[in-house]
C-alpha positions as CSV (number, residue, x, y, z in Angstrom):
1,X,-39.4,31.1,-12.5
2,X,-42.0,33.9,-11.5
3,X,-42.3,34.8,-7.7
4,X,-45.7,34.9,-6.2
5,X,-47.2,36.9,-3.2
6,X,-46.9,33.7,-1.3
7,X,-43.4,33.4,0.4
8,X,-41.4,30.3,-1.0
9,X,-43.8,29.7,-3.7
10,X,-42.8,30.5,-7.5
11,X,-44.8,29.8,-11.0
12,X,-42.9,27.4,-13.5
13,X,-43.0,28.0,-17.1
14,X,-45.5,25.4,-17.4
15,X,-47.8,27.4,-15.2
16,X,-47.6,25.0,-12.3
17,X,-46.7,26.1,-8.6
18,X,-43.3,25.1,-7.1
19,X,-42.4,25.1,-3.3
20,X,-39.0,25.7,-2.9
21,X,-37.2,26.2,0.6
22,X,-33.6,26.2,1.6
23,X,-32.3,25.4,4.9
24,X,-31.8,28.3,7.1
25,X,-31.2,29.4,10.7
26,X,-34.8,28.1,11.7
27,X,-35.4,25.7,9.0
28,X,-33.2,22.5,9.1
29,X,-34.0,20.5,5.9
30,X,-34.9,21.6,2.3
31,X,-38.1,21.5,0.6
32,X,-39.0,21.1,-3.4
33,X,-42.2,20.3,-4.8
34,X,-44.2,21.3,-7.7
35,X,-48.1,21.3,-7.5
36,X,-50.8,21.9,-10.0
37,X,-52.7,24.7,-7.9
38,X,-51.8,27.5,-5.4
39,X,-54.0,26.0,-2.7
40,X,-52.0,22.6,-2.7
41,X,-48.8,24.3,-2.5
42,X,-49.5,26.9,0.2
43,X,-51.0,23.7,2.2
44,X,-47.9,21.5,1.6
45,X,-45.5,24.4,2.4
46,X,-47.3,25.3,5.6
47,X,-47.4,21.6,6.4
48,X,-43.6,21.4,6.1
49,X,-42.8,24.9,7.9
50,X,-45.1,23.4,10.8
51,X,-43.4,20.3,11.2
52,X,-40.1,21.8,10.8
53,X,-40.9,23.9,13.9
54,X,-41.8,20.9,15.9
55,X,-38.7,19.2,14.5
56,X,-41.0,16.5,12.7
57,X,-40.2,17.0,9.0
58,X,-37.3,16.0,6.8
59,X,-36.7,16.7,3.2
60,X,-37.0,13.2,1.3
61,X,-35.7,13.2,-2.2
62,X,-38.3,11.0,-3.9
63,X,-36.6,10.9,-7.2
64,X,-33.0,9.3,-6.5
65,X,-33.0,5.5,-6.6
66,X,-30.3,3.5,-4.8
67,X,-28.3,2.7,-7.8
68,X,-28.3,6.5,-8.7
69,X,-27.3,7.3,-5.2
70,X,-24.3,4.8,-5.1
71,X,-23.2,6.4,-8.5
72,X,-23.2,9.9,-6.8
73,X,-21.4,8.7,-3.5
74,X,-18.7,7.1,-5.4
75,X,-18.1,10.1,-7.4
76,X,-17.9,12.2,-4.3
77,X,-15.7,9.6,-2.5
78,X,-13.2,9.6,-5.6
79,X,-12.9,13.4,-5.5
80,X,-12.7,13.9,-1.6
81,X,-9.8,16.1,-0.5
82,X,-8.0,13.3,1.1
83,X,-8.0,10.9,-2.0
84,X,-8.5,7.2,-1.5
85,X,-5.7,4.7,-2.6
86,X,-6.6,2.9,-6.0
87,X,-7.0,-0.2,-4.0
88,X,-9.9,1.3,-2.1
89,X,-11.6,2.4,-4.9
90,X,-11.4,-1.0,-6.7
91,X,-12.4,-2.4,-3.2
92,X,-15.5,0.0,-2.6
93,X,-16.6,-0.4,-6.5
94,X,-16.7,-4.0,-6.3
95,X,-18.9,-3.9,-3.1
96,X,-21.2,-1.3,-4.4
97,X,-21.9,-3.2,-7.6
98,X,-22.9,-6.1,-5.6
99,X,-25.5,-3.9,-3.5
100,X,-26.7,-2.3,-6.8
101,X,-27.5,-5.8,-8.1
102,X,-29.7,-6.6,-5.3
103,X,-31.6,-3.0,-4.5
104,X,-31.4,-2.1,-8.2
105,X,-33.6,1.2,-8.8
106,X,-35.6,0.9,-5.8
107,X,-36.2,4.4,-4.6
108,X,-33.7,5.1,-1.8
109,X,-36.4,6.4,0.8
110,X,-38.4,3.5,0.3
111,X,-35.8,1.0,1.6
112,X,-36.5,-0.2,4.9
113,X,-34.8,-2.2,7.8
114,X,-36.5,-5.1,6.7
115,X,-35.2,-4.8,3.2
116,X,-31.6,-4.5,4.6
117,X,-32.0,-7.5,6.9
118,X,-33.4,-9.7,4.2
119,X,-30.4,-8.8,1.9
120,X,-27.9,-9.6,5.0
121,X,-29.6,-12.8,5.5
122,X,-29.4,-14.0,2.0
123,X,-25.6,-13.0,1.6
124,X,-24.9,-15.0,5.2
125,X,-26.7,-18.2,3.7
126,X,-24.1,-18.2,0.7
127,X,-21.7,-19.6,3.4
128,X,-23.9,-22.7,3.7
129,X,-23.2,-24.7,0.3
130,X,-25.9,-27.3,-0.4
131,X,-23.7,-30.5,-2.0
132,X,-27.0,-31.5,-3.7
133,X,-27.8,-28.6,-5.4
134,X,-27.4,-29.1,-9.2
135,X,-25.0,-26.0,-9.5
136,X,-23.2,-26.8,-6.0
137,X,-19.6,-26.7,-8.0
138,X,-20.3,-22.8,-9.1
139,X,-21.5,-21.9,-5.7
140,X,-18.7,-19.6,-4.0
141,X,-19.1,-19.3,-0.4
142,X,-19.0,-15.9,1.3
143,X,-16.2,-15.0,3.9
144,X,-17.1,-13.1,7.0
145,X,-14.8,-10.5,5.8
146,X,-16.9,-9.9,2.6
147,X,-20.1,-9.8,4.6
148,X,-18.5,-7.4,6.9
149,X,-17.4,-5.0,3.9
150,X,-21.0,-5.0,2.6
151,X,-22.5,-4.4,6.2
152,X,-20.2,-1.2,6.5
153,X,-20.7,-0.2,3.0
154,X,-24.5,-0.3,3.6
155,X,-23.8,1.5,7.1
156,X,-21.6,4.4,5.3
157,X,-24.3,5.0,2.3
158,X,-27.3,5.4,4.5
159,X,-25.6,7.4,7.2
160,X,-24.4,9.8,4.6
161,X,-27.8,10.0,3.1
162,X,-29.5,10.6,6.5
163,X,-26.8,12.8,8.5
164,X,-24.8,14.6,5.8
165,X,-27.0,14.8,2.8
166,X,-30.4,14.8,4.5
167,X,-32.3,13.1,1.7
168,X,-34.0,10.4,3.6
169,X,-36.2,10.8,6.5
170,X,-35.1,8.4,8.8
171,X,-31.8,5.7,8.5
172,X,-33.0,2.2,7.9
173,X,-29.6,0.9,9.3
174,X,-30.0,2.4,12.9
175,X,-31.1,-0.9,14.3
176,X,-29.5,-3.5,11.9
177,X,-26.9,-5.8,13.8
178,X,-24.1,-6.8,11.7
179,X,-24.5,-10.8,10.9
180,X,-21.8,-13.4,12.3
181,X,-20.9,-16.1,10.1
182,X,-18.1,-18.7,10.5
183,X,-14.9,-17.8,8.7
184,X,-14.6,-20.2,5.7
185,X,-10.8,-20.2,5.5
186,X,-8.0,-18.9,7.3
187,X,-5.2,-17.3,5.6
188,X,-2.4,-19.7,5.4
189,X,1.0,-19.0,6.9
190,X,4.3,-21.0,7.0
191,X,4.4,-22.9,10.5
192,X,7.6,-22.1,12.4
193,X,9.2,-25.5,12.2
194,X,8.9,-25.4,8.4
195,X,10.3,-22.1,7.8
196,X,14.0,-23.7,7.6
197,X,13.0,-26.0,5.1
198,X,11.2,-22.9,3.0
199,X,14.5,-20.9,3.1
200,X,16.4,-24.0,1.6
201,X,13.6,-24.1,-1.1
202,X,14.1,-20.3,-2.0
203,X,17.8,-20.5,-1.9
204,X,18.0,-23.3,-4.1
205,X,15.2,-23.3,-6.6
206,X,14.7,-19.4,-7.4
207,X,16.1,-17.0,-9.6
208,X,18.2,-13.9,-8.4
209,X,15.4,-11.6,-8.7
210,X,12.6,-14.0,-7.1
211,X,14.9,-14.7,-4.4
212,X,15.0,-11.3,-3.4
213,X,11.7,-10.5,-3.8
214,X,10.5,-13.7,-1.7
215,X,12.7,-12.7,1.2
216,X,11.5,-9.5,1.5
217,X,8.1,-10.7,1.7
218,X,9.1,-13.6,4.2
219,X,11.7,-11.7,6.2
220,X,10.3,-8.3,6.2
221,X,6.9,-8.6,5.9
222,X,6.4,-6.3,3.0
223,X,3.3,-6.1,0.8
224,X,3.3,-6.7,-2.9
225,X,2.9,-3.0,-3.6
226,X,5.4,-2.0,-1.1
227,X,8.1,-4.2,-2.5
228,X,7.5,-2.7,-5.9
229,X,7.9,1.0,-4.4
230,X,11.5,0.4,-3.2
231,X,14.3,2.7,-4.6
232,X,17.8,2.0,-5.1
233,X,20.4,4.4,-5.9
234,X,20.6,5.4,-9.3
235,X,21.4,8.7,-11.3
236,X,18.3,10.5,-10.3
237,X,17.7,9.2,-6.8
238,X,20.6,9.6,-4.5
239,X,18.7,8.4,-1.5
240,X,18.4,4.8,-1.6
241,X,15.8,3.1,0.5
242,X,18.4,0.4,1.0
243,X,21.2,0.9,3.9
244,X,23.6,-1.9,3.5
245,X,25.8,-0.3,6.4
246,X,23.0,-0.9,8.8
247,X,21.1,-3.6,7.0
248,X,17.9,-2.1,6.8
249,X,15.5,-0.9,4.0
250,X,13.0,2.2,3.9
251,X,9.4,1.5,3.0
252,X,8.0,4.7,1.5
253,X,6.2,4.3,-1.6
254,X,3.9,1.8,-3.2
255,X,2.9,0.9,-6.9
256,X,-0.7,0.9,-7.5
257,X,-2.9,1.0,-10.6
258,X,-4.8,4.4,-11.3
259,X,-8.4,3.8,-11.0
260,X,-9.4,5.9,-14.0
261,X,-6.3,5.6,-16.0
262,X,-5.3,2.0,-15.4
263,X,-1.8,3.0,-15.5
264,X,0.7,2.0,-12.8
265,X,1.8,4.6,-10.8
266,X,3.6,5.7,-7.6
267,X,2.1,6.6,-4.4
268,X,2.7,7.6,-0.8
269,X,1.8,4.9,1.6
270,X,-1.6,5.3,3.0
271,X,-0.8,6.6,6.4
272,X,2.3,7.7,8.3
273,X,2.5,4.5,10.3
274,X,3.1,2.6,7.1
275,X,6.4,4.5,6.3
276,X,8.9,2.8,8.5
277,X,12.3,1.6,8.4
278,X,13.0,-2.1,8.5
279,X,15.7,-4.4,9.7
280,X,16.8,-7.2,7.4
281,X,18.3,-10.5,8.1
282,X,21.6,-10.9,6.3
283,X,20.3,-13.8,4.1
284,X,17.7,-11.2,2.6
285,X,20.6,-8.3,2.5
286,X,22.8,-10.9,0.5
287,X,20.1,-11.6,-2.0
288,X,19.7,-7.9,-2.6
289,X,23.3,-7.2,-3.4
290,X,23.3,-10.2,-5.5
291,X,20.3,-8.9,-7.5
292,X,21.5,-5.3,-7.7
293,X,24.6,-7.0,-9.8
294,X,21.9,-8.5,-12.3
295,X,19.8,-5.2,-12.3
296,X,23.0,-2.9,-13.6
297,X,23.3,-5.3,-16.2
298,X,19.7,-5.3,-16.9
299,X,19.4,-1.5,-17.0
300,X,22.5,-1.1,-19.3
301,X,20.8,-3.0,-21.7
302,X,17.5,-1.3,-21.5
303,X,19.2,2.0,-22.1
304,X,20.9,0.4,-25.2
305,X,17.3,-0.8,-26.4
306,X,15.3,2.4,-25.7
307,X,17.9,5.2,-25.9
308,X,16.4,8.4,-24.9
309,X,12.9,7.0,-24.1
310,X,14.2,4.7,-21.3
311,X,12.4,6.2,-18.3
312,X,15.2,5.6,-15.8
313,X,13.2,4.8,-12.9
314,X,14.9,4.3,-9.5
315,X,12.8,1.3,-8.5
316,X,14.9,-1.8,-7.3
317,X,12.4,-4.1,-9.2
318,X,11.6,-3.1,-13.0
319,X,9.5,-4.9,-15.4
320,X,10.8,-6.2,-18.6
321,X,10.4,-2.8,-20.4
322,X,12.1,-1.0,-17.5
323,X,8.8,0.3,-16.2
324,X,7.2,-0.2,-12.8
325,X,7.1,-4.0,-11.5
326,X,3.5,-4.6,-11.1
327,X,2.2,-5.9,-7.4
328,X,0.0,-8.7,-8.7
329,X,3.0,-10.1,-10.8
330,X,4.6,-10.6,-7.5
331,X,1.9,-12.7,-6.3
332,X,1.9,-14.6,-9.4
333,X,5.6,-15.3,-8.9
334,X,4.9,-16.7,-5.4
335,X,2.1,-18.6,-6.6
336,X,4.0,-20.4,-9.1
337,X,6.9,-21.3,-6.7
338,X,4.6,-22.4,-3.9
339,X,2.6,-24.7,-5.9
340,X,5.3,-26.3,-7.3
341,X,6.7,-27.2,-3.9
342,X,3.5,-27.8,-2.1
343,X,3.8,-24.5,0.2
344,X,0.1,-23.6,1.3
345,X,0.9,-19.8,2.2
346,X,-0.1,-16.9,-0.4
347,X,2.4,-14.0,-0.7
348,X,0.1,-12.2,1.6
349,X,0.4,-15.2,3.8
350,X,4.0,-14.2,4.2
351,X,3.2,-11.1,5.8
352,X,0.8,-13.1,8.2
353,X,4.4,-15.5,8.9
354,X,6.5,-12.5,9.5
355,X,4.4,-11.0,11.9
356,X,3.4,-14.3,13.7
357,X,7.1,-15.1,14.1
358,X,7.9,-11.8,15.6
359,X,5.0,-11.8,17.8
360,X,5.1,-15.5,18.9
361,X,8.8,-16.1,19.0
362,X,10.9,-13.1,19.4
363,X,11.0,-12.2,23.0
364,X,13.0,-9.2,22.4
365,X,10.1,-7.2,21.0
366,X,6.8,-5.9,22.4
367,X,3.5,-5.9,20.6
368,X,4.0,-2.2,20.0
369,X,7.2,-2.7,18.4
370,X,5.7,-5.8,16.3
371,X,3.0,-3.3,15.0
372,X,5.6,-0.6,14.2
373,X,7.5,-3.3,12.0
374,X,4.1,-4.2,10.5
375,X,3.2,-0.4,9.6
376,X,-0.3,-0.7,11.3
377,X,-2.0,2.3,12.7
378,X,-3.9,0.0,15.2
379,X,-2.4,-2.7,17.5
380,X,-5.6,-4.6,16.9
381,X,-5.0,-5.1,13.2
382,X,-1.5,-6.4,14.0
383,X,-3.1,-8.9,16.5
384,X,-5.4,-10.2,13.3
385,X,-2.0,-11.4,11.7
386,X,-1.0,-13.6,14.3
387,X,-1.7,-17.3,14.0
388,X,-1.6,-20.0,16.8
389,X,1.5,-22.0,17.4
390,X,1.0,-25.7,17.6
391,X,4.4,-25.9,19.2
392,X,4.0,-23.5,21.5
393,X,0.6,-24.7,22.7
394,X,2.3,-28.0,23.6
395,X,4.2,-26.0,26.1
396,X,1.2,-25.0,28.2
397,X,2.1,-27.3,30.7
398,X,5.6,-25.7,31.2
399,X,4.7,-23.1,33.8
400,X,3.3,-26.0,35.9
401,X,6.2,-28.2,35.1
402,X,8.6,-25.3,36.0
403,X,6.8,-24.8,39.6
404,X,7.0,-28.6,40.4
405,X,10.9,-29.1,38.7
406,X,11.8,-25.9,40.9
407,X,10.6,-27.6,44.3
408,X,12.6,-29.7,46.6
409,X,10.5,-32.7,47.6
410,X,11.1,-34.4,50.8
411,X,10.5,-38.2,50.7
412,X,9.7,-40.6,53.6
413,X,12.6,-42.7,53.3
414,X,15.3,-40.0,54.4
415,X,15.8,-38.6,50.9
416,X,15.0,-35.6,49.1
417,X,14.5,-34.9,45.3
418,X,16.4,-31.7,44.4
419,X,16.0,-29.6,41.3
420,X,19.6,-30.2,39.2
421,X,20.2,-26.4,39.0
422,X,20.0,-26.4,43.0
423,X,23.0,-29.1,42.9
424,X,24.9,-27.2,40.3
425,X,24.9,-24.0,42.3
426,X,26.5,-25.8,45.1
427,X,29.1,-27.8,43.1
428,X,30.2,-24.8,40.9
429,X,29.6,-22.2,43.6
430,X,27.6,-20.1,41.4
431,X,24.4,-18.4,42.1
432,X,22.0,-20.1,39.3
433,X,19.2,-19.9,41.9
434,X,18.3,-17.5,44.6
435,X,20.9,-18.1,47.7
436,X,18.1,-18.2,50.2
437,X,16.9,-21.3,48.4
438,X,20.4,-22.7,48.5
439,X,20.6,-22.2,52.2
440,X,17.3,-24.1,52.5
441,X,18.5,-26.9,50.7
442,X,21.7,-27.0,52.7
443,X,19.3,-27.4,55.9
444,X,17.7,-30.2,54.2
445,X,20.7,-32.1,53.1
446,X,22.5,-31.3,56.6
447,X,19.8,-30.9,59.2
448,X,22.1,-31.6,62.2
449,X,24.5,-28.6,61.4
450,X,23.0,-25.2,62.0
451,X,24.0,-22.8,59.5
452,X,24.9,-19.3,60.0
453,X,26.3,-16.5,57.9
454,X,29.7,-17.1,59.5
455,X,29.8,-20.8,58.7
456,X,28.0,-20.8,55.4
457,X,31.0,-21.2,53.0
458,X,32.0,-24.1,55.1
459,X,28.6,-25.7,55.1
460,X,28.7,-25.3,51.3
461,X,32.2,-27.0,50.9
462,X,30.9,-30.0,53.2
463,X,27.7,-30.7,51.3
464,X,29.8,-30.3,48.1
465,X,32.0,-33.0,49.1
466,X,29.3,-35.0,50.2
467,X,27.2,-34.9,47.0
468,X,30.2,-35.8,44.8
469,X,31.2,-38.6,47.0
470,X,27.6,-40.0,46.7
471,X,27.6,-39.2,43.1
472,X,30.9,-38.9,41.4
473,X,29.5,-37.9,38.1
474,X,28.6,-34.6,39.4
475,X,32.3,-33.4,39.6
476,X,31.7,-33.0,35.9
477,X,29.7,-30.1,36.2
478,X,32.6,-27.8,36.7
479,X,33.6,-28.8,33.1
480,X,30.3,-28.6,31.6
481,X,30.0,-25.0,33.2
482,X,33.1,-23.6,31.2
483,X,32.0,-25.2,28.2
484,X,28.5,-24.0,27.6
485,X,26.6,-20.7,28.3
486,X,24.3,-20.5,31.4
487,X,21.2,-21.3,29.1
488,X,22.8,-24.2,27.1
489,X,24.4,-25.5,30.4
490,X,21.0,-25.9,31.9
491,X,19.6,-27.9,29.0
492,X,22.8,-30.2,28.9
493,X,22.9,-30.9,32.6
494,X,19.2,-31.8,32.7
495,X,19.5,-34.0,29.6
496,X,22.4,-35.8,31.6
497,X,21.2,-36.0,35.1
498,X,17.4,-35.2,34.6
499,X,15.3,-32.4,36.1
500,X,15.7,-33.6,39.7
501,X,18.4,-35.6,41.3
502,X,17.6,-38.0,44.3
503,X,19.9,-37.1,47.4
504,X,20.2,-39.1,50.8
505,X,20.3,-37.0,53.9
506,X,23.6,-36.8,55.5
507,X,23.9,-39.1,58.6
508,X,24.5,-37.3,62.0
509,X,27.7,-39.3,62.9
510,X,29.8,-38.8,59.8
511,X,31.8,-35.5,59.4
512,X,33.2,-34.4,56.2
513,X,36.4,-32.7,55.7
514,X,36.6,-29.0,54.6
515,X,38.9,-28.9,51.8
């Protein structure tokens, strides 16, 4: 191109006039246009520069279509310095394909807020299947998760086009609200009351390898790709991920399919939070030990068959050729087993099960500790995995029942209803409840004796003898105390005597010997 006397204007080979302006200190956007006359070129240049000065003008790439822009974005995303995981690439590619089908070759700068809202409304309506529609059996409802991903992807695409690459003059996503639809189906997990039965099925109806895999999912909450990435001790990997001394397993790698080559490869986990050390129950550790004996025999056979071509991978689980065990095959194995025994949970549902159990039924762990076991960077992600418990919801009245059951009721007929643990404290002379509450009880039962610190011991013995005389079976409380732990003791005596015991107030005229 030949330069003209006019700034930013060049003559092309075809004799046209090209205005080419790059961003600088005073010019925030670029401009590139070709015109048939110098007069038009000067006018367009001056208009652009004036608007730049006033902050009114932005460069608009009028040649790029939505489809072409998506391709360029995806290529840029694949080659970012921080490489996205293969799973993320597959997920993003699937969403972008769906968006390209709708917006096709429409120029990017012509897509408006209304266009995007129309698309999201159509997607939302996919959640409503018309049973009278002739193709209703082929209609697939959209989940709120999928719709959320489509909305987020549109937001990413247009934010980059507007803010980073500056190829559109405004962001059509700016005022678009994320649509809300009802979740079609919640991920199934194994209810707590069915857990023992599920363990029995795994223990009695699976082979050695599948048993170890299933226990890692159910008792460790591991993802499919994490299970495939576990190392065990071998000739080229002395640092096994399995610690039999402490009954723990290190989660460090994941096996995923390379997006470009389609080969399965080993990757570091996506974040520092994902790398973790998990304690495993004895049943899972036992299954891994049994499987390792089988694996040693299997590896010797592979070495015999493949010779120098054997890869000698350190991974705990290998496929039939001695290569990486494929994550999707983990899900397939569970799917076949679950279908056979009518288990609703998917393999990912086992991870939901693990996190739900730890959050709902393990009082020893805090939510942040459950988050660490799950390998989540955000506690809110962990909460999304927690399912409500029907059994626990039945206990909603417990807090009110406990208040009632812990209260001494004074009746009109010279009797009082006393919580059984109060009675046990007096009979066994053990502070199951606060001593001040016991003193109040003594005052209720023996209202005619003034209780002081000096005669407290005598008063306890006096009331104890009175209680046993009125209800001889209370003498058995001493034997039960020695037989059970405190927690089991409370359950046992409540099953025998009930939560409360009806006691008559001591008469004034009768005295009880101090034994």
